[in-house]
FIZA-608241 format. One record per atom (N, C-alpha, C, O): residue in one letter; x, y, z. Coordinates in steps of 0.05 Angstrom, whole numbers, padded with zeros to 5 digits, always signed. Example, Ala and Ser with C-alpha at 12.3 -4.5 7.8 and 13.67 -1.06 7.14 Angstrom:
residues 2
A+00264-00114+00156
A+00246-00090+00156
A+00264-00066+00156
A+00285-00066+00169
S+00257-00045+00142
S+00273-00021+00143
S+00258+00001+00157
S+00268+00023+00161
//
This chain:
residues 274
M-01719+00449-00060
M-01723+00420-00064
M-01722+00406-00037
M-01701+00406-00024
D-01744+00394-00028
D-01745+00381-00002
D-01724+00359+00000
D-01721+00343-00019
G-01711+00359+00022
G-01691+00337+00027
G-01664+00342+00015
G-01646+00325+00018
Y-01661+00364+00000
Y-01635+00369-00013
Y-01615+00379+00008
Y-01620+00398+00023
R-01592+00366+00010
R-01571+00372+00029
R-01545+00380+00016
R-01542+00376-00008
P-01526+00391+00031
P-01500+00399+00018
P-01486+00376+00004
P-01473+00380-00016
S-01490+00352+00014
S-01476+00329+00001
S-01492+00316-00021
S-01482+00298-00035
T-01517+00324-00025
T-01535+00310-00044
T-01523+00309-00072
T-01523+00288-00085
Y-01515+00332-00082
Y-01505+00333-00109
Y-01482+00314-00113
Y-01482+00297-00131
G-01462+00315-00096
G-01438+00298-00099
G-01445+00268-00096
G-01435+00252-00112
D-01462+00262-00077
D-01470+00234-00073
D-01485+00223-00097
D-01481+00199-00104
R-01502+00239-00109
R-01518+00229-00131
R-01503+00229-00158
R-01511+00214-00176
F-01482+00245-00160
F-01468+00247-00186
F-01441+00233-00186
F-01428+00231-00207
A-01431+00224-00163
A-01404+00214-00161
A-01397+00193-00182
A-01375+00192-00193
D-01416+00174-00187
D-01410+00152-00205
D-01410+00159-00234
D-01400+00144-00251
V-01421+00183-00241
V-01421+00191-00269
V-01406+00217-00274
V-01402+00225-00297
Y-01396+00230-00253
Y-01386+00257-00256
Y-01362+00258-00276
Y-01361+00275-00293
D-01343+00239-00273
D-01320+00240-00291
D-01327+00236-00320
D-01315+00248-00338
D-01347+00219-00325
D-01355+00214-00353
D-01371+00238-00364
D-01367+00246-00387
W-01388+00250-00348
W-01405+00271-00357
W-01392+00299-00358
W-01399+00315-00375
Y-01373+00304-00340
Y-01364+00331-00336
Y-01333+00335-00339
Y-01323+00356-00331
H-01319+00315-00349
H-01290+00317-00350
H-01281+00341-00367
H-01260+00352-00363
D-01297+00348-00388
D-01290+00369-00406
D-01308+00393-00404
D-01312+00408-00423
V-01321+00397-00380
V-01341+00418-00377
V-01328+00446-00377
V-01343+00465-00382
S-01303+00448-00372
S-01289+00474-00373
S-01260+00470-00382
S-01251+00447-00385
D-01246+00492-00385
D-01219+00492-00395
D-01200+00485-00372
D-01191+00503-00358
V-01194+00460-00368
V-01178+00451-00346
V-01149+00462-00348
V-01138+00472-00328
D-01137+00460-00371
D-01109+00469-00375
D-01106+00499-00368
D-01088+00507-00353
A-01125+00515-00378
A-01123+00544-00373
A-01128+00550-00343
A-01116+00568-00332
T-01147+00536-00331
T-01153+00540-00303
T-01129+00533-00286
T-01122+00549-00268
V-01117+00511-00291
V-01094+00502-00275
V-01071+00522-00278
V-01058+00529-00259
A-01066+00530-00303
A-01044+00549-00308
A-01048+00575-00293
A-01029+00586-00281
R-01072+00586-00294
R-01078+00611-00281
R-01076+00609-00251
R-01065+00627-00238
V-01088+00588-00240
V-01087+00585-00211
V-01059+00581-00201
V-01051+00592-00181
A-01043+00565-00216
A-01015+00561-00209
A-01000+00587-00209
A-00983+00593-00191
A-01005+00604-00229
A-00991+00630-00231
A-00998+00648-00207
A-00981+00663-00198
L-01023+00646-00197
L-01031+00661-00174
L-01019+00649-00148
L-01012+00664-00130
A-01018+00623-00147
A-01011+00609-00122
A-00981+00610-00116
A-00973+00613-00093
V-00964+00606-00137
V-00936+00603-00132
V-00924+00627-00117
V-00909+00622-00097
P-00929+00652-00125
P-00917+00674-00110
P-00930+00678-00082
P-00920+00695-00067
R-00951+00663-00076
R-00964+00666-00051
R-00960+00641-00033
R-00976+00636-00015
G-00939+00626-00038
G-00932+00603-00022
G-00941+00577-00032
G-00932+00556-00021
G-00957+00576-00053
G-00964+00551-00066
G-00986+00534-00053
G-00991+00511-00061
R-01000+00545-00034
R-01021+00530-00021
R-01048+00538-00032
R-01056+00561-00032
V-01063+00518-00042
V-01089+00523-00056
V-01111+00507-00041
V-01107+00484-00035
L-01133+00520-00036
L-01157+00507-00026
L-01178+00508-00047
L-01188+00530-00054
E-01187+00485-00057
E-01209+00484-00076
E-01234+00477-00062
E-01236+00457-00048
L-01255+00493-00066
L-01281+00488-00054
L-01298+00473-00074
L-01298+00479-00098
G-01312+00452-00064
G-01328+00436-00082
G-01311+00421-00102
G-01317+00421-00126
A-01289+00409-00092
A-01269+00397-00110
A-01278+00371-00123
A-01267+00363-00143
G-01299+00359-00112
G-01310+00334-00125
G-01289+00312-00127
G-01275+00306-00108
S-01288+00300-00151
S-01270+00277-00154
S-01243+00285-00164
S-01227+00268-00173
G-01236+00311-00164
G-01209+00319-00169
G-01203+00329-00197
G-01180+00329-00205
R-01223+00337-00212
R-01219+00346-00240
R-01198+00368-00241
R-01182+00368-00260
L-01198+00386-00222
L-01178+00408-00221
L-01157+00403-00200
L-01134+00410-00203
A-01165+00392-00177
A-01146+00388-00155
A-01122+00371-00162
A-01100+00377-00155
L-01127+00349-00177
L-01105+00331-00184
L-01085+00344-00203
L-01061+00343-00197
P-01093+00357-00225
P-01072+00370-00241
P-01059+00394-00227
P-01036+00400-00233
L-01073+00407-00209
L-01060+00428-00193
L-01038+00416-00175
L-01016+00427-00173
A-01044+00393-00163
A-01024+00379-00147
A-01000+00370-00163
A-00977+00370-00154
E-01005+00362-00188
E-00984+00353-00206
E-00964+00376-00212
E-00941+00372-00219
R-00974+00401-00209
R-00957+00424-00213
R-00938+00429-00188
R-00922+00447-00189
G-00941+00412-00168
G-00925+00415-00144
G-00937+00433-00123
G-00924+00440-00103
L-00962+00441-00127
L-00975+00458-00107
L-00985+00442-00084
L-00990+00418-00086
D-00988+00455-00061
D-00999+00442-00037
D-01030+00446-00038
D-01040+00466-00030
V-01043+00425-00048
V-01072+00427-00055
V-01089+00414-00033
V-01084+00392-00025
W-01109+00430-00024
W-01129+00420-00005
W-01156+00420-00020
W-01162+00439-00034
A-01171+00399-00017
A-01196+00396-00031
A-01219+00392-00012
A-01219+00373+00004
V-01238+00410-00012
V-01261+00409+00005
V-01286+00400-00011
V-01290+00411-00033
D-01301+00382+00000
D-01327+00375-00012
D-01345+00364+00010
D-01335+00351+00028
A-01371+00369+00007
A-01390+00359+00027
A-01395+00330+00023
A-01406+00317+00041
S-01388+00319+00000
S-01393+00291-00007
S-01368+00274-00002
S-01348+00276-00016
A-01370+00257+00018
A-01347+00238+00023
A-01344+00219+00000
A-01322+00210-00006
V-01366+00213-00014
V-01365+00194-00037
V-01347+00206-00059
V-01331+00192-00071
M-01351+00232-00064
M-01335+00245-00084
M-01305+00245-00077
M-01288+00238-00093
L-01299+00251-00052
L-01271+00253-00044
L-01258+00225-00043
L-01234+00223-00047
E-01274+00205-00038
E-01263+00177-00040
E-01254+00171-00068
E-01234+00158-00072
R-01269+00181-00087
R-01262+00176-00115
R-01236+00192-00122
R-01219+00182-00137
L-01234+00216-00112
L-01210+00231-00116
L-01186+00216-00104
L-01165+00213-00118
A-01188+00207-00080
A-01166+00194-00066
A-01157+00169-00080
A-01134+00161-00079
A-01176+00155-00094
A-01170+00130-00107
A-01155+00133-00134
A-01146+00114-00145
K-01154+00158-00144
K-01142+00163-00170
K-01111+00165-00168
K-01101+00172-00146
P-01097+00161-00189
P-01068+00165-00188
P-01062+00194-00180
P-01074+00213-00191
G-01045+00198-00161
G-01038+00224-00151
G-01057+00234-00129
G-01053+00256-00119
G-01077+00218-00123
G-01096+00226-00102
G-01083+00230-00075
G-01093+00246-00059
D-01061+00216-00070
D-01048+00219-00044
D-01033+00246-00042
D-01024+00253-00020
R-01031+00261-00064
R-01019+00287-00063
R-01038+00309-00054
R-01030+00331-00047
V-01064+00303-00053
V-01084+00323-00047
V-01095+00317-00019
V-01101+00294-00012
R-01097+00338-00003
R-01108+00335+00024
R-01138+00339+00023
R-01148+00362+00020
A-01153+00317+00025
A-01182+00318+00021
A-01196+00323+00049
A-01189+00310+00068
V-01215+00341+00049
V-01228+00349+00074
V-01259+00348+00069
V-01268+00363+00051
V-01273+00332+00084
V-01302+00332+00082
V-01313+00355+00098
V-01310+00356+00123
D-01327+00374+00085
D-01337+00397+00099
D-01358+00411+00081
D-01357+00409+00057
D-01376+00426+00094
D-01396+00442+00080
D-01383+00468+00073
D-01371+00482+00090
M-01384+00476+00047
M-01373+00501+00038
M-01383+00525+00053
M-01369+00545+00056
A-01407+00524+00063
A-01419+00546+00077
A-01407+00549+00105
A-01411+00570+00118
E-01393+00529+00115
E-01382+00529+00142
E-01352+00530+00142
E-01340+00547+00155
L-01339+00511+00128
L-01310+00510+00127
L-01298+00511+00155
L-01280+00526+00161
R-01308+00493+00172
R-01300+00493+00200
R-01284+00468+00208
R-01279+00463+00231
A-01277+00451+00188
A-01262+00427+00194
A-01236+00435+00209
A-01224+00454+00201
P-01229+00420+00229
P-01205+00426+00244
P-01180+00430+00227
P-01163+00446+00233
E-01178+00414+00206
E-01154+00416+00189
E-01152+00443+00176
E-01130+00454+00173
L-01175+00454+00168
L-01175+00480+00155
L-01168+00502+00174
L-01152+00521+00168
T-01179+00501+00198
T-01173+00521+00219
T-01144+00520+00226
T-01131+00541+00229
A-01133+00496+00228
A-01104+00494+00234
A-01087+00504+00212
A-01066+00516+00216
A-01096+00500+00187
A-01080+00510+00164
A-01078+00540+00163
A-01057+00551+00156
A-01100+00553+00171
A-01099+00583+00171
A-01083+00593+00195
A-01068+00612+00192
G-01086+00580+00218
G-01070+00587+00241
G-01078+00613+00253
G-01096+00627+00243
A-01064+00621+00273
A-01070+00646+00287
A-01060+00670+00271
A-01070+00692+00274
D-01040+00665+00253
D-01028+00687+00238
D-01030+00680+00208
D-01012+00666+00198
P-01051+00689+00194
P-01054+00682+00166
P-01031+00691+00148
P-01026+00679+00127
S-01015+00711+00157
S-00993+00720+00141
S-00971+00699+00140
S-00954+00698+00122
V-00971+00681+00160
V-00951+00660+00160
V-00962+00634+00148
V-00948+00621+00133
Q-00987+00629+00154
Q-01000+00605+00143
Q-01022+00614+00124
Q-01017+00631+00107
G-01045+00603+00126
G-01067+00611+00108
G-01063+00600+00080
G-01042+00587+00074
F-01083+00605+00063
F-01082+00595+00035
F-01076+00618+00016
F-01088+00639+00018
G-01058+00613-00002
G-01051+00633-00021
G-01073+00637-00042
G-01077+00660-00051
V-01087+00616-00049
V-01109+00617-00067
V-01132+00600-00057
V-01127+00576-00049
V-01156+00610-00056
V-01180+00595-00052
V-01195+00595-00078
V-01201+00616-00089
L-01200+00571-00089
L-01212+00568-00116
L-01241+00559-00114
L-01246+00539-00100
C-01259+00573-00127
C-01287+00565-00128
C-01294+00565-00158
C-01304+00585-00169
A-01289+00542-00171
A-01291+00541-00201
A-01318+00533-00211
A-01334+00521-00196
F-01323+00539-00235
F-01346+00529-00251
F-01373+00529-00235
F-01385+00508-00231
N-01382+00553-00227
N-01408+00556-00214
N-01411+00543-00187
N-01433+00541-00177
T-01389+00534-00175
T-01390+00520-00150
T-01402+00537-00128
T-01417+00527-00111
L-01397+00563-00128
L-01408+00580-00107
L-01439+00580-00109
L-01452+00582-00088
F-01450+00577-00133
F-01479+00576-00136
F-01491+00550-00126
F-01516+00548-00124
N-01475+00530-00120
N-01485+00505-00108
N-01495+00510-00080
N-01510+00494-00069
L-01486+00532-00068
L-01497+00539-00042
L-01524+00552-00048
L-01526+00571-00062
T-01545+00541-00036
T-01572+00545-00047
T-01587+00569-00036
T-01611+00573-00041
D-01573+00587-00021
D-01586+00612-00014
D-01564+00633-00010
D-01540+00626-00006
T-01572+00658-00009
T-01552+00680-00007
T-01538+00679+00020
T-01514+00685+00022
A-01552+00672+00041
A-01540+00670+00068
A-01517+00651+00068
A-01496+00657+00080
A-01520+00628+00056
A-01499+00608+00055
A-01475+00618+00039
A-01452+00614+00046
Q-01480+00632+00017
Q-01459+00643+00001
Q-01444+00665+00017
Q-01419+00666+00015
R-01459+00681+00031
R-01446+00702+00047
R-01428+00689+00069
R-01406+00699+00074
A-01438+00668+00082
A-01423+00655+00103
A-01398+00642+00091
A-01376+00643+00104
C-01400+00631+00068
C-01377+00619+00055
C-01355+00640+00050
C-01332+00635+00057
L-01362+00662+00039
L-01343+00683+00033
L-01330+00694+00058
L-01306+00700+00058
A-01346+00697+00079
A-01335+00707+00104
A-01314+00688+00115
A-01293+00696+00125
R-01320+00662+00113
R-01301+00643+00123
R-01276+00641+00105
R-01254+00637+00115
V-01279+00644+00079
V-01256+00645+00061
V-01237+00668+00069
V-01213+00664+00069
A-01249+00691+00075
A-01232+00713+00084
A-01215+00706+00108
A-01192+00715+00110
D-01226+00690+00126
D-01212+00682+00150
D-01189+00663+00142
D-01168+00663+00156
L-01193+00647+00122
L-01173+00626+00115
L-01151+00635+00096
L-01131+00622+00094
L-01155+00658+00083
L-01135+00668+00064
L-01110+00678+00079
L-01111+00688+00101
A-01088+00674+00066
A-01063+00687+00075
A-01066+00717+00071
A-01084+00726+00058
A-01048+00732+00083
A-01050+00761+00082
A-01051+00771+00053
A-01065+00791+00047
D-01036+00758+00035
D-01035+00767+00007
D-01051+00748-00010
D-01049+00748-00035
G-01067+00731+00002
G-01082+00710-00012
G-01105+00722-00029
G-01114+00744-00025
V-01114+00706-00048
V-01136+00714-00065
V-01157+00692-00067
V-01151+00668-00066
L-01182+00700-00071
L-01204+00683-00077
L-01209+00685-00107
L-01211+00707-00118
V-01212+00662-00121
V-01218+00662-00149
V-01244+00648-00154
V-01248+00625-00146
V-01263+00662-00166
V-01290+00652-00170
V-01296+00651-00200
V-01293+00671-00214
E-01304+00628-00210
E-01313+00625-00237
E-01343+00620-00237
E-01352+00602-00222
A-01358+00635-00252
A-01388+00632-00251
A-01400+00642-00277
A-01388+00657-00292
F-01424+00633-00283
F-01438+00643-00306
F-01451+00670-00300
F-01457+00676-00277
V-01456+00686-00320
V-01470+00711-00318
V-01500+00704-00321
V-01507+00694-00343
P-01517+00709-00302
P-01545+00702-00303
P-01559+00715-00327
P-01552+00737-00335
P-01580+00702-00337
P-01596+00714-00358
P-01612+00738-00347
P-01616+00739-00323
P-01620+00756-00364
P-01636+00778-00355
P-01662+00768-00342
P-01673+00748-00351
G-01671+00782-00323
G-01696+00774-00309
G-01697+00784-00281
G-01676+00788-00268
G-01721+00789-00271
G-01724+00800-00245
G-01747+00787-00230
G-01758+00767-00239
E-01753+00798-00207
E-01772+00786-00189
E-01800+00784-00201
E-01815+00766-00194
G-01806+00802-00219
G-01833+00801-00231
G-01837+00781-00253
G-01859+00777-00263
D-01815+00768-00262
D-01817+00749-00284
D-01826+00722-00274
D-01819+00714-00252
A-01841+00709-00291
A-01851+00682-00284
A-01830+00661-00286
A-01811+00664-00302
A-01833+00640-00271
A-01814+00618-00272
A-01817+00604-00299
A-01839+00603-00311
V-01795+00592-00308
V-01795+00579-00334
V-01785+00551-00331
V-01764+00546-00319
G-01800+00532-00341
G-01792+00504-00340
G-01783+00494-00367
G-01790+00505-00388
A-01766+00473-00367
A-01756+00462-00392
A-01750+00432-00388
A-01743+00423-00367
V-01753+00417-00410
V-01745+00389-00411
V-01729+00386-00437
V-01739+00392-00458
E-01704+00377-00434
E-01686+00375-00457
E-01671+00349-00456
E-01664+00339-00434
P-01667+00336-00479
P-01651+00312-00479
P-01621+00319-00476
P-01610+00335-00491
R-01609+00307-00456
R-01580+00311-00452
R-01564+00290-00466
R-01542+00296-00477
H-01574+00266-00467
H-01560+00244-00481
H-01581+00224-00491
H-01599+00217-00476
I-01577+00215-00515
I-01594+00194-00526
I-01576+00172-00537
I-01562+00177-00557
G-01576+00149-00525
G-01559+00127-00533
G-01576+00103-00539
G-01600+00103-00536
L-01562+00081-00547
L-01575+00057-00553
L-01589+00045-00529
L-01612+00034-00532
D-01577+00046-00506
D-01588+00034-00482
D-01592+00054-00459
D-01597+00046-00436
E-01591+00080-00466
E-01594+00100-00445
E-01605+00126-00456
E-01597+00135-00478
V-01622+00139-00441
V-01632+00166-00447
V-01629+00182-00421
V-01637+00173-00400
V-01618+00206-00424
V-01616+00224-00401
V-01631+00250-00409
V-01624+00263-00428
L-01651+00256-00393
L-01666+00281-00397
L-01660+00301-00375
L-01656+00293-00352
T-01658+00326-00382
T-01653+00347-00362
T-01680+00362-00358
T-01690+00374-00377
V-01690+00360-00334
V-01715+00374-00327
V-01708+00397-00308
V-01695+00392-00287
S-01715+00421-00315
S-01706+00444-00298
S-01728+00465-00296
S-01746+00467-00313
R-01725+00482-00276
R-01744+00504-00271
R-01727+00528-00261
R-01715+00527-00240
L-01728+00549-00277
L-01713+00574-00270
L-01733+00594-00259
L-01753+00601-00272
D-01728+00602-00234
D-01746+00621-00220
D-01731+00647-00216
D-01715+00649-00198
P-01737+00668-00233
P-01723+00693-00229
P-01729+00707-00202
P-01712+00722-00192
G-01752+00701-00191
G-01759+00713-00166
G-01741+00705-00143
G-01734+00722-00126
T-01733+00680-00142
T-01715+00670-00121
T-01687+00666-00131
T-01669+00659-00116
R-01682+00672-00157
R-01656+00668-00169
R-01646+00640-00166
R-01623+00635-00159
T-01664+00621-00170
T-01657+00593-00166
T-01664+00577-00190
T-01685+00581-00203
I-01646+00559-00197
I-01652+00539-00218
I-01652+00512-00205
I-01632+00503-00193
T-01674+00498-00206
T-01677+00471-00195
T-01679+00451-00217
T-01695+00455-00236
G-01664+00429-00215
G-01665+00411-00237
G-01660+00382-00229
G-01652+00376-00207
Q-01666+00364-00248
Q-01661+00336-00246
Q-01650+00326-00273
Q-01660+00333-00294
H-01629+00311-00271
H-01621+00295-00294
H-01634+00267-00290
H-01629+00253-00271
V-01652+00261-00308
V-01667+00236-00306
V-01654+00215-00325
V-01656+00217-00349
Q-01641+00196-00313
Q-01626+00176-00328
Q-01643+00151-00331
Q-01650+00138-00311
I-01649+00144-00355
I-01667+00121-00361
I-01652+00100-00375
I-01641+00104-00397
T-01651+00076-00363
T-01638+00053-00376
T-01657+00029-00373
T-01678+00031-00361
E-01650+00007-00386
E-01667-00017-00383
E-01668-00027-00355
E-01687-00041-00347
A-01648-00019-00339
A-01648-00028-00310
A-01667-00011-00293
A-01674-00019-00271
G-01675+00012-00303
G-01693+00029-00287
G-01687+00059-00291
G-01674+00067-00311
V-01696+00075-00272
V-01693+00104-00274
V-01676+00114-00250
V-01681+00105-00227
R-01657+00132-00256
R-01641+00143-00235
R-01644+00173-00236
R-01641+00185-00257
L-01650+00186-00213
L-01653+00214-00211
L-01628+00227-00199
L-01617+00218-00179
R-01619+00248-00212
R-01595+00262-00203
R-01601+00292-00201
R-01600+00307-00220
P-01608+00301-00176
P-01618+00328-00172
P-01596+00348-00169
P-01573+00342-00161
W-01602+00373-00176
W-01583+00395-00172
W-01599+00421-00168
W-01621+00424-00178
V-01587+00439-00153
V-01599+00465-00147
V-01577+00486-00149
V-01555+00483-00138
L-01583+00508-00163
L-01565+00531-00165
L-01579+00556-00155
L-01601+00562-00164
H-01566+00571-00138
H-01576+00597-00130
H-01556+00618-00142
H-01534+00621-00131
Y-01564+00632-00162
Y-01545+00648-00177
Y-01546+00677-00169
Y-01564+00687-00156
A-01525+00691-00177
A-01522+00720-00171
A-01507+00733-00194
A-01491+00720-00208
T-01512+00758-00198
T-01498+00773-00219
T-01469+00779-00209
T-01464+00777-00185
P-01451+00786-00227
P-01425+00794-00218
P-01425+00817-00198
P-01410+00816-00178
D-01442+00837-00202
D-01444+00859-00183
D-01453+00850-00156
D-01443+00859-00135
E-01472+00831-00156
E-01482+00821-00130
E-01460+00805-00116
E-01458+00805-00091
L-01444+00790-00131
L-01422+00775-00119
L-01402+00795-00107
L-01390+00790-00086
D-01397+00817-00121
D-01379+00837-00111
D-01388+00848-00084
D-01373+00852-00066
D-01415+00852-00082
D-01426+00862-00057
D-01423+00842-00035
D-01416+00849-00012
L-01428+00816-00041
L-01425+00796-00021
L-01396+00794-00012
L-01390+00791+00012
A-01378+00795-00031
A-01349+00794-00024
A-01341+00818-00007
A-01326+00815+00012
A-01351+00841-00014
A-01344+00865+00001
A-01354+00862+00030
A-01340+00872+00049
G-01377+00850+00034
G-01386+00845+00061
G-01368+00827+00078
G-01368+00828+00102
A-01352+00811+00063
A-01333+00793+00077
A-01305+00806+00078
A-01286+00793+00087
G-01303+00831+00070
G-01277+00844+00070
G-01259+00837+00046
G-01235+00839+00048
L-01272+00828+00024
L-01257+00820+00000
L-01262+00841-00022
L-01284+00849-00026
H-01240+00849-00035
H-01241+00870-00055
H-01236+00859-00082
H-01217+00843-00086
L-01252+00866-00102
L-01248+00857-00129
L-01222+00868-00141
L-01218+00893-00141
V-01205+00851-00151
V-01180+00859-00162
V-01181+00859-00193
V-01173+00878-00205
E-01192+00838-00204
E-01194+00836-00233
E-01217+00817-00241
E-01225+00800-00226
R-01227+00822-00265
R-01248+00804-00276
R-01244+00801-00306
R-01240+00820-00320
H-01245+00776-00314
H-01243+00769-00342
H-01266+00751-00350
H-01281+00741-00332
A-01270+00747-00376
A-01292+00730-00386
A-01284+00701-00387
A-01300+00684-00396
G-01259+00694-00380
G-01250+00667-00380
G-01223+00665-00367
G-01212+00684-00357
W-01211+00641-00368
W-01186+00635-00355
W-01162+00645-00371
W-01139+00644-00361
R-01166+00653-00396
R-01144+00662-00413
R-01144+00692-00416
R-01135+00703-00436
D-01154+00706-00395
D-01154+00735-00394
D-01171+00748-00416
D-01165+00770-00424
E-01192+00734-00425
E-01210+00746-00444
E-01224+00771-00432
E-01232+00770-00408
P-01226+00792-00447
P-01239+00817-00435
P-01268+00811-00426
P-01283+00798-00440
F-01275+00822-00403
F-01302+00819-00394
F-01318+00844-00402
F-01309+00867-00398
G-01341+00839-00414
G-01359+00861-00423
G-01388+00854-00421
G-01395+00833-00409
A-01405+00870-00432
A-01434+00867-00429
A-01444+00841-00442
A-01465+00831-00434
T-01430+00831-00461
T-01439+00807-00475
T-01428+00781-00463
T-01434+00759-00473
A-01411+00783-00443
A-01398+00759-00432
A-01419+00741-00418
A-01437+00751-00405
D-01417+00715-00422
D-01435+00697-00409
D-01423+00683-00385
D-01436+00666-00372
A-01398+00689-00379
A-01385+00677-00355
A-01363+00697-00346
A-01355+00715-00361
H-01354+00693-00322
H-01332+00710-00312
H-01314+00695-00293
H-01323+00676-00280
V-01289+00703-00292
V-01270+00694-00273
V-01261+00718-00257
V-01248+00737-00268
S-01268+00719-00232
S-01263+00743-00215
S-01244+00736-00193
S-01245+00715-00180
V-01225+00755-00188
V-01205+00751-00168
V-01209+00772-00146
V-01212+00796-00152
Y-01210+00763-00121
Y-01215+00781-00098
Y-01191+00778-00079
Y-01180+00757-00075
A-01184+00801-00068
A-01162+00801-00048
A-01173+00806-00020
A-01195+00817-00017
R-01158+00797-00001
R-01167+00798+00027
R-01166+00826+00038
R-01182+00834+00056
R-01148+00842+00028
R-01145+00869+00038
R-01161+00889+00021
R-01155+00892-00003
P-01181+00901+00032
P-01198+00919+00016
P-01182+00942+00004
P-01165+00954+00017
G-01188+00949-00021
G-01176+00972-00033
G-01148+00968-00045
G-01137+00986-00056
E-01137+00944-00042
E-01110+00938-00052
E-01111+00915-00071
E-01121+00894-00065
P-01099+00918-00095
P-01098+00895-00114
P-01079+00874-00102
P-01060+00881-00089
A-01085+00849-00107
A-01068+00827-00097
A-01041+00829-00110
A-01039+00832-00134
P-01019+00826-00094
P-00993+00827-00106
P-00988+00806-00127
P-00995+00783-00123
G-00978+00814-00150
G-00971+00795-00171
G-00994+00787-00188
G-00990+00771-00206
A-01019+00797-00184
A-01041+00789-00200
A-01038+00801-00228
A-01029+00824-00231
S-01045+00786-00249
S-01042+00796-00276
S-01067+00812-00283
S-01087+00811-00270
G-01064+00828-00304
G-01086+00844-00312
G-01088+00870-00297
G-01074+00875-00277
E-01104+00888-00308
E-01107+00914-00295
E-01126+00913-00272
E-01147+00902-00273
A-01117+00925-00249
A-01134+00925-00226
A-01159+00941-00230
A-01159+00961-00244
I-01182+00932-00219
I-01207+00947-00221
I-01210+00962-00195
I-01209+00950-00173
R-01214+00987-00196
R-01215+01004-00172
R-01242+01017-00170
R-01248+01032-00151
//
């Protein structure tokens, strides 16, 4: 999508995000699981693509040291303005880079002393990076920022079947029909590039507002390969935040990666995958 930038999604959705997506995933289960992983690792959590604080704020309420990264300053301003926003350290940065001075200082020269106990990439956020190179760069930088026993937690959908030879598929669906507002979702899924490009077209009496989004998806196995290239080893995978078994019919996954290849992260629940 021409002109699409790392901050585009957040800038275009900030004013409606809380209304549209407050219940998009299981917040209570996410917070409980992340807290269980973070506490024995020092309690420091870095959320990537934190937006307006849907997860960062309740994590901070648990007493965790929460850092929130987003490419959209507009989103982080909304987070900061909410009750408890002062408990979260908001950092404007591109997920593909993670080079803000605050983050580098937090990791320090010795990640075993500093670093982040948990890096969280929830609800398809990794797929917001619009090509494989950016996703690879993100994971490599995460490995640098993790504490020695730290873990990366990725939540993502399992892509539909399809390969390079399949034709792109377009769709137009009503997302919301109200008395004074209609929201249409226009999207195009291209299996060849593994990209879904879309617009939420919001139509009101005042006019039309376009809210674009782009996802570059990967299968769980492909994410494992990308993580391995960054020195991250898969520890466990479930179909949700409540330790649901992951299998061939799962449509989503929550995957935990450790910084040290070949070793399960200390204190992680579930059976290690070797």
